[in-house]
N, C-alpha and C positions, 0 to 999 in steps of 0.2 A: 635578505629574504632568500638568496639562492636562485639558481636557474628555475624558472617556471614556464608552465604552459597553461593558460587559462587561469593563473593565480595560485596554482599548487605546486609544491616543491616536488621535482621529478623523481629524486631518489627516495623520499619518503613515500611517494605514490607507488613506486615498484614494491617497496617493502611491504606496504599495507595490502596491495593486490595479492601478494603471495600468501598472506595470512587472512584473506577476507572471509568473513562469515556474513551471508547475505541476510539483509533484513528481514525479508519474508521468511527465512528459515527459522526464526525466532517464533513465528506466529503459531499460537496454539488453535484449538477448535473455536473459531469466532461464532459458532452456533451454539455455544452453551448459553443457556437462558437463566432466568431467574432462580429455577430450581436447582441447576448445577452449581450456582454461586452460593447457595443458601440464603438467597435474598428474598424480601418480600416482593409481591408482584410489582412490575416496574412502571406499567401503564395505567395503573389505577388513577382515577379522576382525583382523588384526595391529595396525590402526591404535588399537585400544582401549588398547594398552599405554601410552600417553602421555595417556589421557583422565582422567576423573574417578571411575573406578570405585573404590568403597570410601570415597568422601566421606561424612562424617557432616554431613548437611545441617543439622541443628539447630546442631551446634557451629560449623559455618562461618558460619552468621548470627547466632551469639550475641554478646554482649558490646556495648558502645557503639559508635555508628556512627563510622566514620573521618571525617576532616576534609575529604574531597574526593571528587568523582566525575568521572571522564573519560568523557563521553557522546558517541558517534558516531552521527550521523543524517544524513538525506538533505537537501539543500537545500530551502528554503522549505517547511518541515514543521513550524513551531512559530510560536507568536504573536510578534509584534514590535511595538516602539513606539519613539518618539524622545523624549527628555527635552527639554521646551521651553526649559529654561534653558541646558543644556550642549550640546544638539544630540547627544548620545550615543544611539546606537542599542542597544537591549537587548531582552532577552527577559523580559517582565513575570512570566510564571509562575515562571521559574528565579529571578528576583530574589526573589520572595516565598518560594520554598522556602530560599533562601540566608538571608534575614531570620529566618525561623521556626526554623531548625535550626542556624544557624552553619556549615554545610557549604558549601564552594565548589564549584561546578559548572563544569567546563571543557567547554564545549559546542562541538563542531565539526561542520561540515556537509561531511563528508568522503566520504560514500557516493554514489557516482554511478550504481551499478549493483551488483546482487548478485554476478555472477560475479568482477568485478575486485577488489571489496572483499574477497570471500572469498579470492581468490587471494593477496592481501597478507597475510592472517591465517594461511592454512593452514600455511606452513612453520613459524612459531613455534608453532602449536597442536600440529602433529605432533611438534615437538622437545620440547614440554612447557615452553615458555617463554611468559611474560606477553606479552600483545599490546599493552599500554599503555592498553586500553579497560576500563572496567567495565561500560559498557552499549552495546551494539550493536542496531541495528535491521535485521531480515532478513525478507524476504518468505517466506511459506510457499512451499515448493518444494524443488527439488533441494539448494541449500545449506543450507536449514534442516534437511532430514533428515539431511545429512552431519554437521552440527554436533552433533546430537543422538546419532546412532547411534555416532559416534566418541567421546562423552564429551568433546567440546570445548567445551561449555557447561555450567555448573552447574546441577544440578536446584535449584529454588527451595524455600525454606522456606515452604510454603503456609500455615503458621499465622501468618505476619508480614505479613499484607496485608489489613488490615481494610477499607480503602477498596474494594479489589477485591472482596471477599466481599459487601459491601453494595451496591455500584452497578454491577457489571459485568453487561452484557448476557447472556443465557444463551449466545448464539453465541460470546462471548468467554470464557466460564467453562470450556467443553469443546470445544474445535476438535478436528476428527477428525485433524488431523495432530500434535496434542499433547494427547492426552486428560487432562482435568483441569487443563490450563494448567501443568503441572509443570515445564516448562523456559522458558516464555515468558509474556509478557503483551502483548496486543495494544496497539499505538501507535494506528494508524488503519486504516481498511478501505475497501473499495470495490467496485464492480461493473464488469465488463467487458461492454459491450452494443454497440450500434450508435449512432453519431453520424450524422445527416442534415442536410445543408444544404438548407433549404426554398426557398432562391432558386434552386437547381439541380434540384430534384426535385418533380415534380408528383404522381407516382403514390405510392400508400401503400408504405411500407417498413416492414414488420411482421414478417418472418421471414428466417431465413438464407437460403433460396433467392432472395430478392430481390437478395442481394449477387452473384447470378450470373445476372440476368436482364437481358439487353441491351435488351429492351423497356422497362425501367424506369429504366435508368441508362446514361448516356453512356459511350462507350469510354474507357479509361484514367481512370475517376473513383473507383475504389474502393481503399481501403486496408485492408490486413490486418495485424495485429500478430504478428510472428514468435514472440514468446514464449508467446502463449496462442491461436494460431488453431487448433491441433490439438484442444485441450481444449474450445474454443468450438464448433467444428464438431461434434465428437462429441456434446456435450450437446444440440445443436440438432438432431441427427439421432435423438435419443432414446437415446444411449448414455451411461451413467454414466461420466464419464472417471475417477472414484476407484477403480472396479472394473474398468476396461476391460483388454482383452487385445491382444496383437499383431494379431489378426484384426480387432478392432475399430479399431486404429490405421490399418490398411490401408484400411478403409472410409472414414475421414475423409481419409486422402490422396487417394484417388480422387475424392472431392468437390472437394478443393482443386485437384487437376490439371484436372478439368473446368472449375472456375471460372477458372483460369489460361487455358485455351484459349479462352475466350470474349473475351479482350482487355480485360476490364473493369478488371483490377488495374493500378493506377498504380504501386504500390510496396508491398513488404513491409516494414513499418516495424520498426525496432527502438527508435526514439524519435522524438520531434518530428513526429508525424503532425499536430499541431495547427496548425504553420505552413502546411501545404498546405490544411488544412481551412478556416483563417480567411482564406487568401489566394484562396479560391474554386477551387482545384485538385482538390478531392475533393467529390463528391456525397454519398458515404456511406463510412463506415469503421468498422472495430472502434474502440471507444473507451473510456476510463475515465471513470466517472461524475463524479467530482470535477471533471475538466478541462472536461467540457461544462456542468456546473452553473455553474463560474465564468464561462466565457465567455458563456454564455446570459444569466445573470442580472447578473453584474457586469462583464463585459468589453466590452460593447457589441456583442454578436453574437446578437441575438433570433432571427435566422434558424437558429441551431443548435439541434438537438433531440436529446435522448439518448431512445433507443428500446429499451425492454425487449422484446426478441424473443419470439415466441410459444414458442419452444422453450426460452427461459430465458437467464439471464445466469450468467457465472462470478463467483464471490466469491473475494476474495483479502483477506488481511490482512498488514500489516506489523508486526512482533513485536519487542519488546525482550527482549533475552537477555543473560546475564552470562557472558562467555567465561571458560574455564577460566584459572586464574592470575591473575584479576582481584585487584588489590590492595585494593579498597574495596568488597567485596560487600555488607556491611551497609548502608552509605550508599546504594549502588546500589539495593538493594531498597526502601529507604525512598523513594527519588525515583521509582521505578517506581509504587509504590503512591499517591504523592503525586498523580499524574497521573490517578487514579481518583477524585479529589475532584470532585463535579459542577460546581462553579463553575470550577475549573482546567480541567477537560475541555472545558467550554464555551468558555473563551477561546481554546483551541487550535482547536476545530472551526470557530468563526467566522472563523478565519484560513485555514486549510488547505482547508475545504470538502469534507472526506472524512467517512466515516461514523465517528462516535465509539463506542468500545466502552462507554460509560457511559450508563446509562439516563435520567437526568434532562435530558440536555443539550438535548433538543428543547423542553421546557417552559421552560428558562432562556433558550434563544434567543428564543423568543416573548415572554418577559418583557423582554429586551433591546430587541427590536423596538418594544414598547409604550412604553419609557423613551425611545427614540429618537424616536418620533412625538411624545410629550409635550414635547420639547425642540425641536420644530419641524424636525428633521432628516428631512423626508418621504421623500425619495429614498433616503436610508440604510435607513430604517425599512421602506419597501416592498421593498427587496431583502433585507432580513433577514427579513421575513415569508415571502417566496417561498422563501428558503433553509430556514427553518425548516419549511415545509410540503411539502418535497420527499420525495415517497416513495422516491426513491433515496438519499436522505442518511438518511432514517429509515424504513426499509422495515418493512412489517407482516410478521408471522409467515407470512402466506400468500404474500406476495412472496418472502421468503427461501427458502420451501420449493421455489420454481422456480429456485433457484440450486444450483450445485455448486462445490467446490474442484477445481483440477486435479489431474492424476495425480500421485501420490507414488511415487517409485521405491524399490524394496526392494533393489537390487543395481546394480553398475556395468553388468553385463550387460544388464539391463533398459534402463537409460539409453542404452546404446550402441545397442540395437535401435531404440529411439525415434528416436534421432538419424539413424539410417540410413534411416529411412522418411521422415522430415519435412524434414530439412535440405536435400536435393536440390530440394525444391520451390520454396523461395525463392532458393536459389543459382542456380538455372538460369533464373530468370525473365528 
């Protein structure tokens, strides 16, 4: 297996880090609704006819595990290694699961964004047909809500996830968009805040209004994330996006329009804002915590800083779910719970650099840093220490209290009104 820290081959780790593309960098506008996908209304009552109503959860997850799990995830979102003898690239944590259980995992990095992946699954789910997947990873938001409300994912047998019960953080055990985590289990999470390029900005950037202040930022040097800018602006204006009304949405839209009029906005990004940030084209932009942690600590850009604005950050989670019609639900739930073992969760977190839902990960990461230091890997140890001590990777309860999830829509009409207010802002820029 070669020299390892936390189960990962060090040489392959260095190679991968040099070429890393962050998982959230692939994300497109999660706000695209049914109209944008060319789909029928997603929350219509009749859709339940092909859902999971009447499923006996305990019976569904009873019996021996099946021999296979088909797992759909995002790119660059799991631990990787290379066998020094064969040169084979593999996932150490999945290999360990397969060796322990005899279950084969077919793991595919096929999710590039929430809307398009959901669009591929929706016709099969609506027709009551299997999707071919046993586990899918979906962000909290519109698609997540549609899957649950239409009965297109199985409710989980919450009595059969001992690792989750023992090791999950409180925020992962009872998320507001899925109370009691009855339909999902968090894969990884993160914060949406502000990235600042200190080579281009002398003035302090500490709050939302700084992103609209031409005295602090050069023209055309600000980036906004289409999928989250409405929720981000509301929360930083003191409006809770989770309980916001159409009147609140218009307040946020007014702020965004005034910002646009300043000429500061370079682009409304659906993805790949990091390219402009690292190339020096952006002085400040909305950003995902894991991206900036990677580039600041591991990627050679110490000039990039992640700022938690005075008004607060958005909090998001990417969640494992079992789609209706899955052929291997028992084995799928076993695999989902396997990733709540602290050592396994740590191996993943050290690769993807996002918030783990498992409580013990920070302590184990610090332990790995000490081991690396003892072996003389000083640079790697220093970076691992800095990662483990990041308040944005391991936030306190006080910091989390200053975050909010984005708006969850209860009807197609709500979503359509939201789109009518916010889509013109970025489209007409």
